[in-house]
C-alpha positions as CSV (number, residue, x, y, z in Angstrom):
1,M,47.2,85.3,-6.5
2,Q,44.7,84.4,-3.9
3,K,42.2,83.3,-5.9
4,R,44.8,81.1,-7.5
5,I,45.6,79.4,-3.8
6,L,42.1,79.2,-3.3
7,L,41.3,77.5,-6.5
8,V,44.5,75.1,-5.4
9,L,43.3,74.5,-2.8
10,L,39.3,73.6,-3.5
11,A,40.8,71.6,-5.8
12,L,43.0,69.2,-3.5
13,V,39.8,68.8,-1.5
14,V,37.8,67.4,-4.5
15,V,40.8,65.0,-5.0
16,V,41.1,63.8,-1.7
17,I,36.7,63.9,-1.5
18,V,36.9,61.5,-4.5
19,G,40.1,59.0,-3.7
20,S,37.9,58.8,-0.2
21,K,34.7,57.6,-2.2
22,S,36.8,55.0,-4.3
23,T,38.5,54.0,-0.9
24,A,34.8,53.4,0.7
25,F,33.7,51.7,-3.2
26,N,36.2,49.3,-3.4
27,S,36.9,48.6,0.6
28,F,32.2,47.7,-0.2
29,F,32.8,45.4,-3.3
30,S,36.3,44.1,-1.7
31,Q,34.6,42.3,1.5
32,L,31.9,40.4,-1.2
33,P,32.7,37.0,-2.3
34,S,33.8,36.5,-5.8
35,P,30.8,34.5,-7.7
36,E,33.1,30.6,-7.5
37,I,33.2,31.4,-3.4
38,I,29.3,32.3,-3.5
39,E,28.4,28.8,-5.2
40,R,30.4,27.2,-2.1
41,V,29.1,28.6,0.7
42,P,26.3,25.9,2.1
43,T,22.8,26.7,2.6
44,Q,21.3,26.2,6.3
45,Q,20.0,23.1,5.6
46,A,21.9,20.2,3.0
47,Q,19.2,18.9,0.0
48,P,19.4,15.5,-0.1
49,Q,20.2,13.7,-2.7
50,P,18.1,11.8,-5.7
51,S,19.5,9.3,-4.0
52,E,18.4,9.5,-0.3
53,L,14.9,10.7,-1.4
54,E,12.3,8.3,0.3
55,T,10.5,6.3,-3.7
56,K,7.6,4.3,-3.6
57,P,6.5,2.0,-6.0
58,Q,4.0,3.9,-8.2
59,V,0.8,1.0,-9.0
60,S,-0.6,1.6,-12.3
61,A,-4.7,2.0,-12.5
62,E,-4.5,0.6,-16.3
63,N,-2.9,-2.9,-14.9
64,L,-5.2,-2.8,-12.4
65,L,-8.3,-2.2,-14.6
66,T,-6.6,-4.8,-17.3
67,H,-6.4,-7.4,-14.6
68,V,-10.0,-7.5,-14.0
69,Q,-11.4,-7.5,-17.7
70,K,-9.1,-10.4,-18.5
71,L,-11.1,-11.7,-15.1
72,N,-14.3,-10.9,-16.2
73,F,-16.3,-14.4,-16.4
74,Q,-17.7,-16.7,-13.8
75,R,-14.7,-18.6,-12.0
76,Y,-17.0,-21.1,-9.9
77,T,-17.0,-24.4,-11.8
78,T,-13.8,-26.3,-12.2
79,A,-12.7,-25.7,-16.0
80,E,-13.7,-22.4,-15.0
81,R,-10.8,-21.6,-12.3
82,S,-8.4,-24.1,-14.1
83,R,-8.3,-20.8,-16.6
84,T,-8.6,-18.8,-13.9
85,R,-5.0,-20.1,-12.5
86,A,-3.2,-20.3,-16.5
87,Y,-3.7,-16.6,-16.4
88,I,-2.4,-15.3,-12.8
89,T,0.8,-18.2,-13.3
90,S,0.9,-16.5,-16.1
91,E,1.7,-13.0,-15.2
92,L,3.6,-14.2,-12.2
93,K,5.7,-15.8,-14.2
94,K,6.3,-12.2,-16.4
95,F,7.0,-10.7,-13.1
96,G,9.9,-13.3,-12.6
97,W,7.4,-15.1,-9.7
98,K,7.8,-19.3,-9.7
99,P,4.2,-20.2,-9.1
100,Q,3.3,-23.5,-7.3
101,L,-0.1,-24.9,-7.6
102,E,-0.9,-26.5,-3.9
103,K,-3.7,-28.8,-4.2
104,F,-6.3,-29.7,-1.7
105,A,-9.2,-31.8,-1.6
106,E,-11.5,-29.5,-3.1
107,G,-9.3,-26.7,-5.1
108,V,-6.1,-25.6,-5.8
109,N,-4.0,-22.8,-4.6
110,I,-1.3,-20.6,-6.2
111,F,1.8,-19.6,-3.8
112,A,4.5,-18.3,-5.1
113,E,8.1,-16.5,-2.3
114,R,10.8,-14.1,-2.8
115,L,13.2,-14.5,-0.4
116,G,14.3,-11.7,1.6
117,T,17.9,-10.5,2.5
118,D,17.0,-11.9,6.9
119,K,16.7,-15.0,7.5
120,T,15.5,-14.2,10.7
121,A,13.1,-11.3,10.2
122,G,10.4,-13.5,9.2
123,A,7.7,-13.5,6.1
124,I,4.9,-11.3,4.8
125,L,2.3,-12.3,3.0
126,V,0.0,-10.6,0.6
127,G,-3.0,-13.1,-0.4
128,A,-6.8,-12.8,-2.0
129,H,-9.4,-15.6,-3.4
130,Y,-9.5,-15.7,-7.3
131,D,-13.0,-17.6,-7.0
132,T,-16.4,-16.4,-7.2
133,V,-20.0,-17.5,-6.8
134,A,-22.3,-19.0,-9.3
135,S,-23.6,-16.4,-12.0
136,S,-21.0,-14.3,-11.4
137,P,-18.1,-12.3,-13.1
138,G,-16.7,-11.2,-9.9
139,A,-15.7,-7.7,-11.2
140,D,-14.9,-6.6,-7.4
141,D,-15.6,-9.9,-6.2
142,N,-12.7,-10.4,-6.4
143,G,-11.5,-9.6,-9.3
144,T,-10.1,-6.6,-7.5
145,G,-8.0,-8.0,-5.4
146,V,-6.5,-11.0,-7.7
147,A,-5.5,-7.7,-9.5
148,V,-3.4,-6.4,-6.2
149,V,-1.9,-8.9,-5.4
150,L,-0.8,-9.4,-9.4
151,E,0.8,-5.5,-8.6
152,V,2.0,-6.2,-6.3
153,A,4.4,-8.7,-7.6
154,R,4.8,-6.6,-10.6
155,L,6.7,-3.7,-8.1
156,L,7.6,-5.6,-5.5
157,G,9.3,-8.9,-7.2
158,S,12.5,-7.5,-7.9
159,Q,13.5,-5.3,-5.0
160,P,15.7,-6.9,-1.9
161,T,14.0,-6.6,1.4
162,P,14.8,-7.8,4.9
163,R,11.3,-9.7,5.0
164,T,10.1,-11.9,2.6
165,L,7.7,-11.7,0.5
166,Q,5.0,-14.0,0.1
167,L,2.0,-14.3,-2.3
168,A,-1.3,-16.6,-2.2
169,L,-4.1,-17.2,-4.7
170,F,-6.7,-19.1,-2.8
171,D,-9.5,-21.2,-4.2
172,K,-13.2,-21.9,-3.0
173,E,-12.7,-18.7,-0.8
174,E,-16.5,-18.9,-1.8
175,A,-17.4,-22.5,-0.4
176,G,-16.5,-21.7,3.0
177,L,-13.0,-20.5,3.1
178,L,-11.6,-23.9,1.8
179,G,-8.3,-22.8,0.6
180,S,-7.0,-20.3,2.7
181,K,-7.8,-23.0,5.6
182,A,-6.3,-25.5,4.1
183,F,-3.4,-23.2,3.7
184,A,-3.1,-22.2,7.3
185,A,-3.4,-26.0,8.2
186,K,0.1,-26.5,7.7
187,A,2.2,-25.5,11.0
188,K,5.1,-25.6,8.2
189,R,4.4,-22.9,6.6
190,L,3.2,-20.6,9.2
191,G,6.4,-20.4,11.0
192,N,8.3,-17.7,9.9
193,L,4.7,-16.1,8.5
194,S,5.3,-12.6,10.6
195,G,1.8,-11.5,9.1
196,V,-0.9,-11.6,6.4
197,I,-2.8,-8.8,3.8
198,V,-6.1,-10.2,2.5
199,M,-7.9,-8.3,0.3
200,D,-11.1,-8.9,-1.0
201,M,-13.4,-6.6,-2.7
202,V,-10.9,-3.4,-3.3
203,G,-12.6,-0.9,-5.8
204,Y,-16.4,0.1,-5.3
205,A,-16.9,3.4,-3.8
206,C,-20.4,5.0,-3.0
207,Y,-20.2,9.2,-2.0
208,T,-23.9,9.6,-1.4
209,P,-25.4,9.4,2.3
210,G,-26.6,6.2,3.5
211,C,-25.3,4.5,0.8
212,Q,-23.0,3.1,3.8
213,Q,-24.3,0.6,6.1
214,Y,-22.5,-1.1,9.3
215,P,-22.2,-4.3,11.5
216,P,-23.8,-4.2,14.7
217,G,-21.7,-4.3,17.9
218,L,-18.4,-2.6,15.4
219,P,-15.9,-1.5,18.3
220,V,-15.4,2.6,16.2
221,T,-17.0,4.9,15.3
222,P,-18.2,5.0,11.7
223,P,-16.2,8.4,9.7
224,S,-19.4,8.7,7.9
225,D,-22.0,6.8,5.5
226,K,-20.5,7.4,2.8
227,G,-18.6,4.7,1.6
228,D,-15.8,5.9,0.6
229,F,-13.2,4.8,2.8
230,L,-10.7,2.1,2.8
231,A,-11.8,-0.8,5.7
232,V,-8.8,-2.3,7.7
233,V,-9.9,-5.4,10.0
234,G,-7.4,-6.4,12.3
235,D,-7.2,-8.4,15.5
236,I,-6.3,-6.7,18.6
237,E,-3.8,-9.3,19.1
238,H,-1.0,-7.8,16.4
239,L,-2.8,-3.8,16.6
240,P,1.0,-3.5,14.6
241,L,0.5,-5.3,11.8
242,L,-3.5,-2.6,11.4
243,S,-1.5,0.2,12.4
244,A,0.9,-0.1,9.4
245,F,-2.4,1.1,7.3
246,Q,-2.6,4.3,9.2
247,K,1.2,5.4,8.5
248,S,2.4,7.4,6.2
249,Q,-0.8,7.4,3.9
250,P,-0.7,10.2,1.2
251,D,-4.1,12.7,1.8
252,N,-4.6,12.1,-1.6
253,L,-4.9,8.2,-1.0
254,P,-9.0,6.7,0.4
255,A,-9.1,7.5,4.5
256,V,-8.3,4.1,5.5
257,L,-10.8,2.9,9.0
258,T,-8.6,0.4,11.0
259,V,-10.8,-1.9,12.6
260,P,-9.3,-3.1,15.9
261,I,-11.3,-6.6,16.7
262,P,-11.2,-8.4,19.7
263,L,-11.8,-12.5,20.5
264,K,-10.9,-13.7,17.5
265,G,-14.4,-12.0,16.5
266,L,-16.3,-14.1,18.2
267,L,-18.8,-11.1,19.1
268,T,-18.5,-10.3,15.6
269,P,-19.2,-12.7,13.3
270,D,-19.3,-10.5,10.3
271,T,-15.2,-9.4,10.4
272,L,-15.3,-14.1,9.8
273,R,-16.1,-13.8,6.2
274,S,-12.7,-14.0,4.6
275,D,-9.3,-15.8,4.2
276,H,-7.8,-13.6,6.9
277,A,-9.8,-15.5,10.1
278,P,-8.0,-19.3,9.3
279,F,-4.8,-17.5,10.7
280,W,-5.8,-16.1,13.3
281,Y,-6.9,-19.0,14.4
282,Q,-3.9,-20.6,13.9
283,G,-2.2,-17.3,15.2
284,V,-1.3,-15.3,13.4
285,G,-1.1,-11.7,13.1
286,A,-3.5,-11.1,9.1
287,V,-5.5,-8.0,8.5
288,L,-8.5,-8.0,5.8
289,V,-8.7,-4.7,3.4
290,T,-12.2,-4.5,2.3
291,D,-14.7,-2.1,1.0
292,T,-16.8,-3.2,3.1
293,A,-18.6,-5.5,0.0
294,N,-22.4,-6.5,0.5
295,L,-22.3,-3.3,3.5
296,R,-21.4,-1.1,0.5
297,T,-22.0,-2.3,-2.7
298,P,-25.7,-3.3,-4.0
299,H,-23.5,-5.3,-7.1
300,Y,-22.3,-7.9,-3.6
301,H,-22.6,-12.0,-5.0
302,Q,-24.8,-10.2,-8.1
303,S,-24.4,-11.0,-12.3
304,S,-24.1,-6.8,-12.0
305,D,-20.6,-7.5,-10.6
306,Q,-19.0,-5.7,-13.7
307,P,-15.6,-3.9,-14.1
308,S,-18.1,-1.3,-14.9
309,T,-19.0,-0.9,-11.8
310,I,-15.7,-0.4,-10.2
311,E,-14.7,3.6,-9.1
312,R,-11.5,3.9,-10.6
313,S,-10.2,6.1,-9.1
314,F,-10.8,4.4,-5.3
315,F,-9.8,1.1,-6.5
316,A,-6.0,2.4,-7.6
317,G,-6.1,4.1,-4.3
318,A,-7.0,0.8,-2.3
319,A,-4.2,-0.7,-4.3
320,Q,-1.8,1.8,-3.4
321,I,-2.6,1.9,0.2
322,V,-2.0,-1.7,0.2
323,V,1.7,-1.3,-2.0
324,N,2.6,1.2,0.6
325,T,2.2,-0.2,3.7
326,T,3.5,-3.4,2.4
327,T,6.5,-2.2,0.6
328,A,7.1,-0.3,4.3
329,L,6.4,-3.5,6.4
330,L,9.2,-5.6,4.0
331,Q,11.8,-2.9,5.5
332,Q,11.6,-3.9,8.8
333,S,12.1,-6.6,11.4
334,D,10.1,-5.8,14.2
335,S,7.4,-8.0,16.0
336,L,3.8,-7.8,14.8
337,A,2.4,-9.0,18.1
338,T,0.7,-6.6,20.1
339,Q,3.3,-5.7,23.4
340,A,1.8,-5.9,26.7
341,S,1.7,-2.7,28.7
342,F,2.1,-3.2,32.7
C-alpha cells in the first residue's frame, strides 16, 4: 500500500515537472515574432532605394579612343580643319545637339548649347581646341581634349539640370588662341556664363621618377616628380570653380593637382598658353585641365604625338574627373566667384 502511494506521488511529480517544462517552452516560443512580423521589423538605418542612389555618368574609354583615332591626322590647313569640323558636328548631331559654326577672321569655332531648367543659374561651358601645329597629328594635343568634349556631349546632353551646358570647340589655338579670343570678345555670350572648363592635352602620363617638370614660380608644392596626376589651373578670383575638381573624386581616378594663379598669370606666363586665358581677361572664371603638355610629354608638337602614346587608363580617368565635376557644377546655382572674407 505504501509502495503504491509512493508510485502515485512520483507520477504526480513527473506530470508537474513535464507540465512546467512544457509551459516554459511554450512561453519562450510565444515571445518570438512570427516570420511575417520579423519581415516587418525595420533595420536601424533605412536602406536607400535604387532611385535615391547617387549615380554619375560613366565615360567610355572605347568611345574616347575612337574619337582620337578618327582625328588621327594633321589638323592644320584649311581643308584639314574643315574635315575636323565635319566629324565633330556629325558626332554632336548623333547625340541630339544642334551645333553652330561661328566664323571669325582666321577660322571657325563650333558652338552648341543645352538649356538648363533655371534661367538664373547661369551656364557652364566645356571646351577644347581642335587644330594642330603643322606636321603633327595631335593625338594628345588636342585630340584628347576634343574627345572629352564629345563624351560630355554624349553623357550630359539629355540630362535636365538647373544650369545650362554649353560646348565650344575652338579653332586656331595654336596660332595664338585666336578662336577663344574671338569667342570671349562677344559680351552677349559671356553675360550668362558662370564658369569655363577647357581641356588641352589630357591623355599622357609617365611613371618614372624625374619625368615630370614644373614651371618656375609655381604657387603650390608639386606632389611628385612623376607625371601621374591631372593638373587643373584656375585664377584665384574663382576658387570655388577650381576646388570643384577636388571634391568627391573616387580613389581609382588620377590625383588632381589644383593650381590657383594670382594676378591673372602675370607672374606665371606658362599658365596662359591655352584657351582659358581669354576668359580670365574678361573676368569670367575658367580652368585649364591638362597633363601639363611639354612639362611631361616628349611628343609635344611632334609627329610622334600619335594615338599609341596615349595612356589609356589615365586618359579615361581624366575624362571621368571632368564629367564628374561638370555634372556637379550643372546641378548647382551658387556663384563660382571667390567670396571676400573680412
